C-alpha positions as CSV (number, residue, x, y, z in Angstrom):
1,M,199.4,22.8,61.3
2,S,196.8,21.6,63.7
3,A,197.4,18.4,65.8
4,K,195.8,15.3,64.5
5,P,192.6,14.5,66.5
6,Y,193.1,11.9,69.2
7,V,191.9,8.3,68.5
8,G,192.4,5.7,71.2
9,R,191.1,2.1,71.5
10,F,190.4,-0.9,73.8
11,A,191.0,-4.2,72.1
12,P,190.0,-7.2,74.2
13,S,190.2,-10.8,73.0
14,P,187.0,-12.8,73.6
15,S,188.6,-15.7,75.5
16,G,186.4,-14.9,78.5
17,P,184.6,-12.1,80.3
18,L,186.5,-9.0,81.6
19,H,188.6,-9.4,84.7
20,L,190.1,-6.7,86.9
21,G,193.3,-6.5,84.8
22,S,191.4,-5.9,81.6
23,L,189.1,-3.4,83.3
24,V,192.2,-1.4,84.4
25,A,193.3,-1.3,80.8
26,A,189.9,-0.3,79.6
27,V,189.5,2.5,82.2
28,G,193.0,3.8,81.5
29,S,192.6,3.9,77.8
30,Y,189.1,5.5,78.1
31,L,190.2,8.3,80.5
32,Q,193.3,9.1,78.4
33,A,191.1,9.4,75.3
34,R,188.5,11.5,76.9
35,H,191.2,13.7,78.6
36,H,192.3,14.5,75.0
37,Q,188.7,15.1,73.9
38,G,189.3,12.2,71.6
39,Q,187.5,9.2,70.3
40,W,187.6,5.9,72.2
41,L,187.0,2.8,69.9
42,V,186.4,-0.8,70.8
43,R,187.9,-3.6,68.8
44,I,187.3,-7.3,69.4
45,E,190.4,-9.4,68.7
46,D,188.6,-12.6,67.6
47,I,191.2,-14.2,65.4
48,D,192.2,-17.1,67.6
49,P,189.1,-19.4,67.7
50,P,190.8,-22.2,69.8
51,R,191.2,-19.7,72.7
52,E,187.8,-18.0,72.4
53,Q,184.8,-18.6,74.6
54,A,181.3,-18.7,73.1
55,G,179.3,-15.5,73.9
56,A,182.4,-13.7,75.3
57,S,182.4,-10.9,72.7
58,K,178.8,-9.9,73.6
59,L,179.4,-10.2,77.3
60,I,182.5,-8.0,77.2
61,L,180.5,-5.3,75.4
62,Q,177.7,-5.6,78.0
63,Q,180.3,-5.3,80.8
64,L,181.8,-2.1,79.3
65,E,178.4,-0.5,79.1
66,Q,177.6,-1.5,82.7
67,F,180.8,0.3,83.8
68,G,179.8,3.4,81.9
69,L,182.6,2.8,79.3
70,H,180.7,3.9,76.2
71,W,182.6,3.7,73.0
72,D,182.4,5.7,69.8
73,G,181.4,4.4,66.4
74,E,180.9,0.7,65.5
75,V,182.8,-2.1,67.1
76,L,185.5,-3.6,64.8
77,Y,185.8,-7.4,64.8
78,Q,189.1,-8.7,63.6
79,S,187.4,-11.8,62.2
80,Q,185.9,-9.5,59.5
81,R,189.3,-8.3,58.5
82,L,190.9,-11.7,57.4
83,E,190.9,-10.8,53.7
84,A,192.8,-7.5,54.4
85,Y,195.4,-9.4,56.5
86,Q,195.9,-12.0,53.7
87,D,196.1,-9.3,51.0
88,Q,198.9,-7.6,52.9
89,I,200.8,-10.8,53.4
90,N,200.5,-11.7,49.7
91,H,201.9,-8.3,48.9
92,W,204.9,-8.8,51.1
93,L,205.5,-12.3,49.8
94,N,205.5,-11.0,46.3
95,Q,207.9,-8.2,47.3
96,D,210.2,-10.8,49.0
97,S,209.6,-8.9,52.3
98,A,208.1,-12.0,53.8
99,Y,208.7,-15.7,53.3
100,F,207.5,-19.1,54.4
101,C,209.2,-20.9,57.3
102,Q,209.1,-24.5,58.4
103,C,211.0,-24.2,61.7
104,T,209.3,-25.5,64.8
105,R,209.4,-24.0,68.3
106,K,211.5,-26.9,69.4
107,Q,214.1,-26.2,66.7
108,I,214.2,-22.5,67.5
109,K,214.6,-23.2,71.2
110,A,217.5,-25.6,70.4
111,S,219.3,-22.8,68.5
112,G,219.2,-20.4,71.4
113,G,215.6,-19.3,71.7
114,Y,215.7,-16.8,68.8
115,Y,214.9,-17.6,65.1
116,L,218.1,-17.2,63.1
117,G,216.7,-16.7,59.6
118,T,217.1,-20.4,58.7
119,C,214.4,-20.4,56.0
120,R,214.9,-16.9,54.7
121,H,216.5,-18.0,51.3
122,L,215.0,-21.5,50.9
123,Q,212.0,-20.3,48.8
124,L,209.6,-22.6,50.5
125,T,206.1,-23.0,49.0
126,G,203.9,-22.6,52.1
127,Q,202.3,-26.0,52.7
128,D,201.8,-26.2,56.5
129,Q,204.3,-23.4,57.1
130,A,204.3,-20.1,58.9
131,V,205.0,-16.8,57.2
132,R,207.7,-14.5,58.6
133,L,208.4,-10.9,57.9
134,Q,212.0,-10.0,57.2
135,S,213.5,-7.6,59.8
136,T,215.1,-5.1,57.4
137,R,215.7,-2.5,60.2
138,A,215.8,-3.7,63.7
139,I,214.0,-1.4,66.1
140,E,215.9,-1.7,69.4
141,Q,214.3,1.2,71.2
142,F,211.2,3.4,71.2
143,E,209.7,6.2,73.3
144,D,206.9,5.2,75.6
145,V,204.6,8.0,76.9
146,A,204.9,6.6,80.5
147,Y,208.3,4.8,80.6
148,G,210.4,7.0,78.3
149,T,213.0,5.2,76.3
150,V,212.4,1.5,76.2
151,N,215.2,-0.8,75.1
152,I,214.4,-4.0,73.2
153,P,216.9,-6.9,73.3
154,A,218.9,-6.8,70.1
155,A,218.3,-10.5,69.3
156,L,214.5,-10.0,69.7
157,A,214.6,-6.8,67.6
158,K,216.5,-8.4,64.7
159,E,214.4,-11.6,64.6
160,D,212.3,-12.2,61.5
161,F,208.9,-12.6,63.2
162,I,205.8,-14.6,62.4
163,I,202.9,-12.8,60.8
164,K,200.8,-15.9,60.0
165,R,201.1,-19.1,62.0
166,R,201.5,-22.6,60.5
167,D,198.0,-23.4,61.6
168,G,196.7,-20.7,59.3
169,L,195.8,-18.1,62.0
170,Y,197.0,-14.5,61.7
171,A,199.5,-13.3,64.2
172,Y,198.8,-10.6,66.8
173,N,201.5,-8.3,65.6
174,L,200.2,-8.3,62.1
175,A,196.5,-7.9,62.9
176,V,196.9,-5.2,65.6
177,S,199.2,-3.1,63.4
178,L,197.0,-3.2,60.3
179,D,194.0,-2.4,62.4
180,D,195.6,0.5,64.2
181,A,196.6,1.9,60.8
182,E,193.2,1.3,59.3
183,Q,191.4,3.0,62.2
184,G,193.8,5.9,62.5
185,I,194.7,5.2,66.1
186,T,197.0,8.0,67.4
187,E,197.8,6.4,70.8
188,V,197.8,2.8,71.9
189,V,197.1,2.5,75.7
190,R,197.5,-1.1,77.0
191,G,199.1,-3.3,79.6
192,A,202.9,-3.3,80.1
193,D,203.0,-7.1,79.3
194,L,202.9,-6.1,75.6
195,I,205.6,-3.5,75.7
196,L,208.3,-5.5,73.9
197,T,206.0,-6.3,71.0
198,T,205.9,-2.6,70.2
199,G,209.1,-2.8,68.3
200,R,207.6,-5.3,65.9
201,Q,204.5,-3.2,65.4
202,L,206.6,-0.1,64.7
203,A,208.5,-2.1,62.1
204,I,205.3,-2.9,60.4
205,F,204.3,0.7,60.4
206,E,207.6,1.6,58.8
207,L,207.1,-1.0,56.1
208,L,203.6,0.3,55.4
209,A,205.1,3.9,55.3
210,K,202.3,5.0,57.6
211,P,202.7,7.2,60.8
212,A,202.8,5.0,63.9
213,P,200.7,5.8,67.0
214,N,202.2,6.8,70.3
215,Y,202.4,4.0,72.9
216,L,201.5,4.2,76.6
217,H,201.8,1.1,78.7
218,L,199.8,0.7,82.0
219,P,200.7,-1.2,85.1
220,L,199.6,-4.9,85.3
221,V,197.3,-6.3,88.0
222,L,199.1,-9.2,89.6
223,D,197.7,-12.2,91.6
224,E,199.0,-13.3,95.0
225,S,201.8,-15.2,93.3
226,G,203.0,-12.2,91.4
227,N,201.6,-13.4,88.1
228,K,199.7,-11.2,85.7
229,L,195.9,-11.5,86.0
230,S,194.8,-13.1,82.8
231,K,192.2,-15.5,81.5
232,Q,194.9,-18.1,80.9
233,N,195.7,-17.9,84.6
234,H,192.0,-18.3,85.5
235,A,191.5,-14.7,86.7
236,P,188.0,-14.4,88.2
237,S,185.4,-12.7,86.1
238,I,184.0,-9.4,87.3
239,S,180.5,-10.3,86.1
240,G,177.8,-9.9,88.7
241,K,179.9,-8.0,91.2
242,Q,179.6,-4.4,92.6
243,N,180.5,-2.3,89.6
244,Q,181.2,0.9,91.5
245,Q,183.6,-0.9,93.9
246,L,185.4,-2.5,91.0
247,L,185.6,0.8,89.1
248,L,187.2,2.5,92.1
249,Q,189.6,-0.4,92.5
250,A,190.7,0.0,88.9
251,L,191.3,3.7,89.5
252,R,193.4,2.9,92.5
253,Y,195.5,0.6,90.4
254,L,196.0,3.5,88.1
255,G,197.2,5.7,91.0
256,Q,194.2,8.0,90.7
257,T,192.4,9.7,93.6
258,S,188.9,8.7,94.6
259,E,186.6,9.6,97.5
260,A,184.6,7.2,99.7
261,D,181.4,9.0,98.8
262,W,182.0,8.1,95.1
263,L,180.5,4.7,96.0
264,E,177.1,6.4,96.1
265,L,177.5,7.5,92.5
266,S,176.7,5.7,89.3
267,C,179.6,4.4,87.2
268,E,179.1,7.2,84.6
269,Q,179.3,9.8,87.4
270,I,182.4,8.1,88.8
271,L,184.1,8.3,85.4
272,I,183.2,12.0,85.2
273,K,184.9,12.6,88.5
274,A,187.8,10.5,87.5
275,L,188.2,12.4,84.3
276,E,188.3,15.7,86.1
277,N,191.1,14.3,88.3
278,W,192.9,12.3,85.6
279,R,196.7,12.6,86.0
280,L,198.9,10.4,83.9
281,S,202.0,11.4,85.9
282,V,200.8,9.4,88.9
283,V,200.1,6.1,87.1
284,P,202.5,3.5,88.6
285,K,205.2,1.9,86.5
286,I,206.3,-1.7,86.9
287,S,209.8,-3.0,86.4
288,L,210.5,-3.9,82.8
289,D,213.3,-6.2,83.6
290,S,211.0,-9.2,83.6
291,Q,209.3,-8.3,80.4
């Protein structure tokens, strides 16, 4: 039986332009997909309007093209998938696999920081309430392509987690899992800050009775204080800067070799060179103790 064709993806949220950290994730996922002669898809995770920046989706796509990161097929926008998310939630509610929850963050924090199933059997109706998915089989470890066996704290693994927030917005774990299943993603390549969410996504794949992708987590780019570069932490945009220099910087963060004379090349030519030299074994790993 032949192996399933490789399908990877890059899935930024439009809360601002790309920064160096998101460029590293994009380059790593792109090179891994092309190394496997696979498809590289782009998905815009635009389901959290309060955090989104007007025009960011278009700008991110323009930036990817400027770096020579050309994707396959059409861009998928999560905002066009809301009906599919709700249909799946309704199905789980009807199956008693999911339920409404009225607990606040403050209440959960007071009970030790993990949700203890307080609303599981209350049969709430859903007015101004979140929806949680029952954790029928806690996934306490999984195999990461880079890190090997990753252990998830038992209390986190056993928690009934939110799939729709009380403000009506769909949760990341729900949307990303349904989209990865819909697009036939075979390997998820992303930053290591998301590594502990993997258990929840694997749980959703199990409930869907669909094969889960492999997971490969990349090192994070940190600021001078040791915090992850992110839009929430006001990471500087890479717009208008020297693209070749930034691309080579991203490759260095990924542990890849590059030559000084590559600066004279176009971004597309740099990526061709990087692909010829791509070695997953030298990609750095961060400590997971703080995750």
